[in-house]
mmCIF file of the C-alpha atoms, coordinates in Angstrom:
data_MODEL
# 
_entry.id   MODEL 
# 
loop_
_atom_site.group_PDB 
_atom_site.id 
_atom_site.type_symbol 
_atom_site.label_atom_id 
_atom_site.label_alt_id 
_atom_site.label_comp_id 
_atom_site.label_asym_id 
_atom_site.label_entity_id 
_atom_site.label_seq_id 
_atom_site.pdbx_PDB_ins_code 
_atom_site.Cartn_x 
_atom_site.Cartn_y 
_atom_site.Cartn_z 
_atom_site.occupancy 
_atom_site.B_iso_or_equiv 
_atom_site.pdbx_formal_charge 
_atom_site.auth_seq_id 
_atom_site.auth_comp_id 
_atom_site.auth_asym_id 
_atom_site.auth_atom_id 
_atom_site.pdbx_PDB_model_num 
ATOM 1   C CA . MET A 1 1   ? -47.022 -21.694 3.561   1.00 0.00 ? 1   MET A CA 1 
ATOM 2   C CA . LYS A 1 2   ? -44.248 -23.905 2.213   1.00 0.00 ? 2   LYS A CA 1 
ATOM 3   C CA . LYS A 1 3   ? -43.250 -21.273 -0.302  1.00 0.00 ? 3   LYS A CA 1 
ATOM 4   C CA . MET A 1 4   ? -42.835 -18.783 2.449   1.00 0.00 ? 4   MET A CA 1 
ATOM 5   C CA . ILE A 1 5   ? -40.662 -20.662 3.901   1.00 0.00 ? 5   ILE A CA 1 
ATOM 6   C CA . MET A 1 6   ? -38.476 -21.740 0.826   1.00 0.00 ? 6   MET A CA 1 
ATOM 7   C CA . ILE A 1 7   ? -38.641 -17.874 0.387   1.00 0.00 ? 7   ILE A CA 1 
ATOM 8   C CA . LEU A 1 8   ? -36.958 -17.162 4.002   1.00 0.00 ? 8   LEU A CA 1 
ATOM 9   C CA . ALA A 1 9   ? -34.489 -19.588 4.002   1.00 0.00 ? 9   ALA A CA 1 
ATOM 10  C CA . SER A 1 10  ? -33.239 -18.500 0.657   1.00 0.00 ? 10  SER A CA 1 
ATOM 11  C CA . ILE A 1 11  ? -33.039 -15.371 1.953   1.00 0.00 ? 11  ILE A CA 1 
ATOM 12  C CA . LEU A 1 12  ? -31.455 -16.155 5.277   1.00 0.00 ? 12  LEU A CA 1 
ATOM 13  C CA . LEU A 1 13  ? -28.930 -18.414 3.231   1.00 0.00 ? 13  LEU A CA 1 
ATOM 14  C CA . ALA A 1 14  ? -27.948 -15.593 0.945   1.00 0.00 ? 14  ALA A CA 1 
ATOM 15  C CA . VAL A 1 15  ? -27.460 -13.209 4.426   1.00 0.00 ? 15  VAL A CA 1 
ATOM 16  C CA . MET A 1 16  ? -25.337 -15.547 5.892   1.00 0.00 ? 16  MET A CA 1 
ATOM 17  C CA . THR A 1 17  ? -22.975 -16.566 3.061   1.00 0.00 ? 17  THR A CA 1 
ATOM 18  C CA . THR A 1 18  ? -22.861 -12.650 2.420   1.00 0.00 ? 18  THR A CA 1 
ATOM 19  C CA . PHE A 1 19  ? -21.937 -12.521 6.085   1.00 0.00 ? 19  PHE A CA 1 
ATOM 20  C CA . ALA A 1 20  ? -19.176 -15.542 6.028   1.00 0.00 ? 20  ALA A CA 1 
ATOM 21  C CA . GLN A 1 21  ? -17.780 -13.849 2.921   1.00 0.00 ? 21  GLN A CA 1 
ATOM 22  C CA . THR A 1 22  ? -17.020 -10.470 4.597   1.00 0.00 ? 22  THR A CA 1 
ATOM 23  C CA . THR A 1 23  ? -15.692 -11.470 7.909   1.00 0.00 ? 23  THR A CA 1 
ATOM 24  C CA . GLN A 1 24  ? -12.037 -12.512 7.603   1.00 0.00 ? 24  GLN A CA 1 
ATOM 25  C CA . ASP A 1 25  ? -10.362 -14.946 9.573   1.00 0.00 ? 25  ASP A CA 1 
ATOM 26  C CA . PRO A 1 26  ? -8.125  -12.816 12.777  1.00 0.00 ? 26  PRO A CA 1 
ATOM 27  C CA . ALA A 1 27  ? -5.274  -14.318 11.710  1.00 0.00 ? 27  ALA A CA 1 
ATOM 28  C CA . VAL A 1 28  ? -5.287  -12.632 8.358   1.00 0.00 ? 28  VAL A CA 1 
ATOM 29  C CA . GLN A 1 29  ? -6.879  -9.696  9.473   1.00 0.00 ? 29  GLN A CA 1 
ATOM 30  C CA . ALA A 1 30  ? -3.602  -9.583  11.893  1.00 0.00 ? 30  ALA A CA 1 
ATOM 31  C CA . VAL A 1 31  ? -1.104  -9.473  9.250   1.00 0.00 ? 31  VAL A CA 1 
ATOM 32  C CA . ARG A 1 32  ? -3.306  -7.077  6.882   1.00 0.00 ? 32  ARG A CA 1 
ATOM 33  C CA . GLU A 1 33  ? -2.472  -4.494  9.548   1.00 0.00 ? 33  GLU A CA 1 
ATOM 34  C CA . LYS A 1 34  ? 0.878   -5.741  10.290  1.00 0.00 ? 34  LYS A CA 1 
ATOM 35  C CA . LEU A 1 35  ? 2.031   -5.415  6.408   1.00 0.00 ? 35  LEU A CA 1 
ATOM 36  C CA . GLU A 1 36  ? -0.059  -2.279  6.137   1.00 0.00 ? 36  GLU A CA 1 
ATOM 37  C CA . VAL A 1 37  ? 3.399   -0.088  6.884   1.00 0.00 ? 37  VAL A CA 1 
ATOM 38  C CA . VAL A 1 38  ? 4.862   -1.811  3.904   1.00 0.00 ? 38  VAL A CA 1 
ATOM 39  C CA . TYR A 1 39  ? 1.811   -0.764  1.704   1.00 0.00 ? 39  TYR A CA 1 
ATOM 40  C CA . ASP A 1 40  ? 2.729   2.637   3.430   1.00 0.00 ? 40  ASP A CA 1 
ATOM 41  C CA . LEU A 1 41  ? 6.078   3.180   2.071   1.00 0.00 ? 41  LEU A CA 1 
ATOM 42  C CA . GLY A 1 42  ? 4.890   1.935   -1.665  1.00 0.00 ? 42  GLY A CA 1 
ATOM 43  C CA . ARG A 1 43  ? 2.307   4.975   -0.853  1.00 0.00 ? 43  ARG A CA 1 
ATOM 44  C CA . VAL A 1 44  ? 4.694   7.502   0.411   1.00 0.00 ? 44  VAL A CA 1 
ATOM 45  C CA . PHE A 1 45  ? 6.941   7.514   -3.217  1.00 0.00 ? 45  PHE A CA 1 
ATOM 46  C CA . GLY A 1 46  ? 3.290   8.025   -4.982  1.00 0.00 ? 46  GLY A CA 1 
ATOM 47  C CA . TYR A 1 47  ? 2.619   10.823  -2.834  1.00 0.00 ? 47  TYR A CA 1 
ATOM 48  C CA . ILE A 1 48  ? 6.109   12.590  -3.217  1.00 0.00 ? 48  ILE A CA 1 
ATOM 49  C CA . HIS A 1 49  ? 6.004   12.385  -6.648  1.00 0.00 ? 49  HIS A CA 1 
ATOM 50  C CA . THR A 1 50  ? 2.890   14.086  -6.519  1.00 0.00 ? 50  THR A CA 1 
ATOM 51  C CA . MET A 1 51  ? 4.064   16.568  -4.731  1.00 0.00 ? 51  MET A CA 1 
ATOM 52  C CA . ASP A 1 52  ? 6.965   17.198  -6.354  1.00 0.00 ? 52  ASP A CA 1 
ATOM 53  C CA . LYS A 1 53  ? 5.382   17.297  -9.566  1.00 0.00 ? 53  LYS A CA 1 
ATOM 54  C CA . GLU A 1 54  ? 2.408   20.203  -8.255  1.00 0.00 ? 54  GLU A CA 1 
ATOM 55  C CA . GLN A 1 55  ? 3.805   21.820  -5.944  1.00 0.00 ? 55  GLN A CA 1 
ATOM 56  C CA . LYS A 1 56  ? 6.880   23.955  -7.033  1.00 0.00 ? 56  LYS A CA 1 
ATOM 57  C CA . LYS A 1 57  ? 7.837   25.491  -3.823  1.00 0.00 ? 57  LYS A CA 1 
ATOM 58  C CA . LEU A 1 58  ? 7.685   21.756  -2.308  1.00 0.00 ? 58  LEU A CA 1 
ATOM 59  C CA . ALA A 1 59  ? 9.905   20.606  -5.220  1.00 0.00 ? 59  ALA A CA 1 
ATOM 60  C CA . LEU A 1 60  ? 12.566  18.340  -4.157  1.00 0.00 ? 60  LEU A CA 1 
ATOM 61  C CA . ASN A 1 61  ? 16.615  19.108  -4.019  1.00 0.00 ? 61  ASN A CA 1 
ATOM 62  C CA . SER A 1 62  ? 19.274  17.126  -5.603  1.00 0.00 ? 62  SER A CA 1 
ATOM 63  C CA . SER A 1 63  ? 20.186  15.397  -2.299  1.00 0.00 ? 63  SER A CA 1 
ATOM 64  C CA . GLN A 1 64  ? 16.682  14.444  -1.674  1.00 0.00 ? 64  GLN A CA 1 
ATOM 65  C CA . VAL A 1 65  ? 16.580  12.827  -5.083  1.00 0.00 ? 65  VAL A CA 1 
ATOM 66  C CA . LYS A 1 66  ? 19.774  10.624  -4.518  1.00 0.00 ? 66  LYS A CA 1 
ATOM 67  C CA . ALA A 1 67  ? 18.776  9.492   -0.791  1.00 0.00 ? 67  ALA A CA 1 
ATOM 68  C CA . LEU A 1 68  ? 15.255  8.615   -2.187  1.00 0.00 ? 68  LEU A CA 1 
ATOM 69  C CA . LEU A 1 69  ? 16.682  6.843   -5.305  1.00 0.00 ? 69  LEU A CA 1 
ATOM 70  C CA . VAL A 1 70  ? 19.064  4.922   -2.911  1.00 0.00 ? 70  VAL A CA 1 
ATOM 71  C CA . ILE A 1 71  ? 15.569  3.787   -0.914  1.00 0.00 ? 71  ILE A CA 1 
ATOM 72  C CA . ALA A 1 72  ? 13.743  3.179   -3.870  1.00 0.00 ? 72  ALA A CA 1 
ATOM 73  C CA . GLU A 1 73  ? 16.498  0.976   -5.058  1.00 0.00 ? 73  GLU A CA 1 
ATOM 74  C CA . LYS A 1 74  ? 16.990  -0.783  -1.704  1.00 0.00 ? 74  LYS A CA 1 
ATOM 75  C CA . ILE A 1 75  ? 13.252  -1.737  -2.481  1.00 0.00 ? 75  ILE A CA 1 
ATOM 76  C CA . LEU A 1 76  ? 13.669  -2.789  -5.982  1.00 0.00 ? 76  LEU A CA 1 
ATOM 77  C CA . LYS A 1 77  ? 16.461  -5.661  -4.319  1.00 0.00 ? 77  LYS A CA 1 
ATOM 78  C CA . THR A 1 78  ? 13.524  -6.653  -1.997  1.00 0.00 ? 78  THR A CA 1 
ATOM 79  C CA . THR A 1 79  ? 11.583  -10.121 -2.352  1.00 0.00 ? 79  THR A CA 1 
ATOM 80  C CA . ARG A 1 80  ? 10.366  -10.279 0.735   1.00 0.00 ? 80  ARG A CA 1 
ATOM 81  C CA . PHE A 1 81  ? 9.436   -7.032  2.223   1.00 0.00 ? 81  PHE A CA 1 
ATOM 82  C CA . GLU A 1 82  ? 9.126   -7.339  6.326   1.00 0.00 ? 82  GLU A CA 1 
ATOM 83  C CA . PRO A 1 83  ? 7.235   -4.473  8.095   1.00 0.00 ? 83  PRO A CA 1 
ATOM 84  C CA . LYS A 1 84  ? 10.286  -3.801  10.400  1.00 0.00 ? 84  LYS A CA 1 
ATOM 85  C CA . GLU A 1 85  ? 12.285  -3.009  7.393   1.00 0.00 ? 85  GLU A CA 1 
ATOM 86  C CA . ALA A 1 86  ? 9.447   -0.598  5.922   1.00 0.00 ? 86  ALA A CA 1 
ATOM 87  C CA . GLU A 1 87  ? 9.054   1.125   8.920   1.00 0.00 ? 87  GLU A CA 1 
ATOM 88  C CA . THR A 1 88  ? 12.889  1.807   9.575   1.00 0.00 ? 88  THR A CA 1 
ATOM 89  C CA . LEU A 1 89  ? 12.919  3.384   5.666   1.00 0.00 ? 89  LEU A CA 1 
ATOM 90  C CA . LEU A 1 90  ? 9.949   5.319   6.493   1.00 0.00 ? 90  LEU A CA 1 
ATOM 91  C CA . LYS A 1 91  ? 11.323  7.194   9.217   1.00 0.00 ? 91  LYS A CA 1 
ATOM 92  C CA . GLU A 1 92  ? 14.648  7.786   7.252   1.00 0.00 ? 92  GLU A CA 1 
ATOM 93  C CA . ILE A 1 93  ? 12.229  9.624   4.507   1.00 0.00 ? 93  ILE A CA 1 
ATOM 94  C CA . GLU A 1 94  ? 10.387  11.277  7.594   1.00 0.00 ? 94  GLU A CA 1 
ATOM 95  C CA . ASP A 1 95  ? 13.184  12.194  9.552   1.00 0.00 ? 95  ASP A CA 1 
ATOM 96  C CA . LYS A 1 96  ? 16.285  12.502  7.275   1.00 0.00 ? 96  LYS A CA 1 
ATOM 97  C CA . ILE A 1 97  ? 14.804  13.629  3.842   1.00 0.00 ? 97  ILE A CA 1 
ATOM 98  C CA . LEU A 1 98  ? 11.706  15.336  3.712   1.00 0.00 ? 98  LEU A CA 1 
ATOM 99  C CA . ARG A 1 99  ? 11.417  18.994  5.322   1.00 0.00 ? 99  ARG A CA 1 
ATOM 100 C CA . PRO A 1 100 ? 8.818   19.146  7.056   1.00 0.00 ? 100 PRO A CA 1 
ATOM 101 C CA . ASP A 1 101 ? 6.656   21.234  4.857   1.00 0.00 ? 101 ASP A CA 1 
ATOM 102 C CA . GLN A 1 102 ? 7.291   18.425  2.401   1.00 0.00 ? 102 GLN A CA 1 
ATOM 103 C CA . LEU A 1 103 ? 5.989   15.939  5.135   1.00 0.00 ? 103 LEU A CA 1 
ATOM 104 C CA . THR A 1 104 ? 2.953   17.756  5.690   1.00 0.00 ? 104 THR A CA 1 
ATOM 105 C CA . PHE A 1 105 ? 1.851   17.985  2.160   1.00 0.00 ? 105 PHE A CA 1 
ATOM 106 C CA . VAL A 1 106 ? 2.479   14.281  1.881   1.00 0.00 ? 106 VAL A CA 1 
ATOM 107 C CA . ASP A 1 107 ? 0.710   13.619  4.896   1.00 0.00 ? 107 ASP A CA 1 
ATOM 108 C CA . SER A 1 108 ? -2.508  15.340  3.568   1.00 0.00 ? 108 SER A CA 1 
ATOM 109 C CA . LEU A 1 109 ? -2.335  13.238  0.391   1.00 0.00 ? 109 LEU A CA 1 
ATOM 110 C CA . ALA A 1 110 ? -1.836  10.220  2.632   1.00 0.00 ? 110 ALA A CA 1 
ATOM 111 C CA . ILE A 1 111 ? -5.039  11.353  5.333   1.00 0.00 ? 111 ILE A CA 1 
ATOM 112 C CA . ALA A 1 112 ? -7.243  12.029  1.718   1.00 0.00 ? 112 ALA A CA 1 
ATOM 113 C CA . GLN A 1 113 ? -6.322  8.890   -0.149  1.00 0.00 ? 113 GLN A CA 1 
ATOM 114 C CA . ALA A 1 114 ? -7.091  6.637   3.438   1.00 0.00 ? 114 ALA A CA 1 
ATOM 115 C CA . SER A 1 115 ? -10.340 8.251   3.490   1.00 0.00 ? 115 SER A CA 1 
ATOM 116 C CA . GLN A 1 116 ? -11.087 6.944   -0.110  1.00 0.00 ? 116 GLN A CA 1 
ATOM 117 C CA . ARG A 1 117 ? -9.526  3.226   0.517   1.00 0.00 ? 117 ARG A CA 1 
ATOM 118 C CA . THR A 1 118 ? -12.300 0.427   1.743   1.00 0.00 ? 118 THR A CA 1 
ATOM 119 C CA . PRO A 1 119 ? -10.777 -2.143  4.136   1.00 0.00 ? 119 PRO A CA 1 
ATOM 120 C CA . GLY A 1 120 ? -8.393  -4.466  2.078   1.00 0.00 ? 120 GLY A CA 1 
ATOM 121 C CA . SER A 1 121 ? -8.326  -2.448  -0.875  1.00 0.00 ? 121 SER A CA 1 
ATOM 122 C CA . GLY A 1 122 ? -5.060  -2.586  -2.438  1.00 0.00 ? 122 GLY A CA 1 
ATOM 123 C CA . THR A 1 123 ? -4.149  -5.545  -0.302  1.00 0.00 ? 123 THR A CA 1 
ATOM 124 C CA . GLY A 1 124 ? -6.096  -8.642  -2.097  1.00 0.00 ? 124 GLY A CA 1 
ATOM 125 C CA . SER A 1 125 ? -5.393  -10.468 -5.126  1.00 0.00 ? 125 SER A CA 1 
ATOM 126 C CA . THR A 1 126 ? -7.741  -11.029 -8.204  1.00 0.00 ? 126 THR A CA 1 
ATOM 127 C CA . GLY A 1 127 ? -6.260  -14.821 -8.799  1.00 0.00 ? 127 GLY A CA 1 
ATOM 128 C CA . GLY A 1 128 ? -3.882  -17.160 -7.554  1.00 0.00 ? 128 GLY A CA 1 
ATOM 129 C CA . VAL A 1 129 ? -1.955  -16.066 -4.066  1.00 0.00 ? 129 VAL A CA 1 
ATOM 130 C CA . SER A 1 130 ? -2.882  -13.070 -2.670  1.00 0.00 ? 130 SER A CA 1 
ATOM 131 C CA . PRO A 1 131 ? 0.166   -10.947 -1.577  1.00 0.00 ? 131 PRO A CA 1 
ATOM 132 C CA . VAL A 1 132 ? -0.891  -11.598 2.440   1.00 0.00 ? 132 VAL A CA 1 
ATOM 133 C CA . GLN A 1 133 ? -1.594  -15.389 1.999   1.00 0.00 ? 133 GLN A CA 1 
ATOM 134 C CA . SER A 1 134 ? 2.163   -15.516 -0.061  1.00 0.00 ? 134 SER A CA 1 
ATOM 135 C CA . TYR A 1 135 ? 3.941   -12.959 3.256   1.00 0.00 ? 135 TYR A CA 1 
ATOM 136 C CA . MET A 1 136 ? 1.884   -15.632 5.510   1.00 0.00 ? 136 MET A CA 1 
ATOM 137 C CA . ASN A 1 137 ? 3.144   -18.849 3.589   1.00 0.00 ? 137 ASN A CA 1 
ATOM 138 C CA . GLY A 1 138 ? 6.674   -17.516 4.136   1.00 0.00 ? 138 GLY A CA 1 
ATOM 139 C CA . GLY A 1 139 ? 7.462   -16.822 0.152   1.00 0.00 ? 139 GLY A CA 1 
ATOM 140 C CA . PRO A 1 140 ? 7.771   -13.489 -1.320  1.00 0.00 ? 140 PRO A CA 1 
ATOM 141 C CA . PHE A 1 141 ? 5.975   -10.103 -0.470  1.00 0.00 ? 141 PHE A CA 1 
ATOM 142 C CA . ASN A 1 142 ? 6.824   -6.756  -2.027  1.00 0.00 ? 142 ASN A CA 1 
ATOM 143 C CA . PRO A 1 143 ? 3.343   -4.865  -3.075  1.00 0.00 ? 143 PRO A CA 1 
ATOM 144 C CA . MET A 1 144 ? 6.135   -2.100  -4.812  1.00 0.00 ? 144 MET A CA 1 
ATOM 145 C CA . LEU A 1 145 ? 6.926   -4.608  -7.640  1.00 0.00 ? 145 LEU A CA 1 
ATOM 146 C CA . ASP A 1 146 ? 3.521   -5.415  -8.788  1.00 0.00 ? 146 ASP A CA 1 
ATOM 147 C CA . THR A 1 147 ? 3.158   -3.450  -11.464 1.00 0.00 ? 147 THR A CA 1 
ATOM 148 C CA . THR A 1 148 ? -0.376  -4.976  -12.121 1.00 0.00 ? 148 THR A CA 1 
ATOM 149 C CA . ARG A 1 149 ? -1.592  -2.676  -9.193  1.00 0.00 ? 149 ARG A CA 1 
ATOM 150 C CA . LYS A 1 150 ? -1.668  0.893   -8.286  1.00 0.00 ? 150 LYS A CA 1 
ATOM 151 C CA . ILE A 1 151 ? 0.985   0.736   -5.999  1.00 0.00 ? 151 ILE A CA 1 
ATOM 152 C CA . GLY A 1 152 ? 3.284   -0.708  -7.945  1.00 0.00 ? 152 GLY A CA 1 
ATOM 153 C CA . GLN A 1 153 ? 2.199   1.507   -10.873 1.00 0.00 ? 153 GLN A CA 1 
ATOM 154 C CA . ASP A 1 154 ? 2.654   4.548   -8.377  1.00 0.00 ? 154 ASP A CA 1 
ATOM 155 C CA . PHE A 1 155 ? 5.485   3.160   -7.088  1.00 0.00 ? 155 PHE A CA 1 
ATOM 156 C CA . LYS A 1 156 ? 7.423   2.879   -10.929 1.00 0.00 ? 156 LYS A CA 1 
ATOM 157 C CA . ALA A 1 157 ? 6.352   6.147   -11.964 1.00 0.00 ? 157 ALA A CA 1 
ATOM 158 C CA . ALA A 1 158 ? 8.271   7.538   -8.675  1.00 0.00 ? 158 ALA A CA 1 
ATOM 159 C CA . TYR A 1 159 ? 11.336  5.796   -9.336  1.00 0.00 ? 159 TYR A CA 1 
ATOM 160 C CA . ASP A 1 160 ? 11.151  7.000   -12.846 1.00 0.00 ? 160 ASP A CA 1 
ATOM 161 C CA . TYR A 1 161 ? 10.789  10.311  -12.452 1.00 0.00 ? 161 TYR A CA 1 
ATOM 162 C CA . LEU A 1 162 ? 13.390  10.368  -9.605  1.00 0.00 ? 162 LEU A CA 1 
ATOM 163 C CA . LYS A 1 163 ? 15.840  8.596   -11.640 1.00 0.00 ? 163 LYS A CA 1 
ATOM 164 C CA . SER A 1 164 ? 14.723  11.703  -14.639 1.00 0.00 ? 164 SER A CA 1 
ATOM 165 C CA . LYS A 1 165 ? 15.480  13.993  -12.035 1.00 0.00 ? 165 LYS A CA 1 
ATOM 166 C CA . LYS A 1 166 ? 19.221  12.765  -10.953 1.00 0.00 ? 166 LYS A CA 1 
# 
C-alpha cells in the first residue's frame, strides 16, 4: 500500500511539474502577444525573399527593392524594436510597396508557416535572458539581428539578396 501511495505521489508530482512548466505568467504572455508584430515584420522579409526567388511573375521591381532596403536598413539600426514601429513598417510594406498579388502570396506563406509554428516558437531563448525578458527589462529587442535564430537568418538572407538586386 505504501509503495502504491509513493508511486501515485510521484506521478502527481510529475504531472504538476509538467503543468507548471507549460503554464506561462500572464504578464509574459501579454508581452509575447504584443511583440508578435515585431516577429511578423522579420518573417515578412523571409517571405518576400522566397516569393522573389520562386515566383518570377511576382518578382520585385527596382523601386520595390529600394523601398524594402530602406526599411531593412532601419531595422538593422534599431536595437530596441517597439511594436508600434513594427506595425508602421509592416503597413508601409503592405500598403505602399507590395502589389496585391505579391501581398496575397506573402500572406499565403505566412498562413502556412503560422500553422506549423508551436506556441512561443521563435520567441524563446536557449540560454541567458530571453528576448521577451530583455524587452520587459527595458533592454535591447530586435529579433532580426539575432542570426543564431531562424528569423535573424532569414532576415539577413533577404537583406543580402535585396542588396544584390539593387
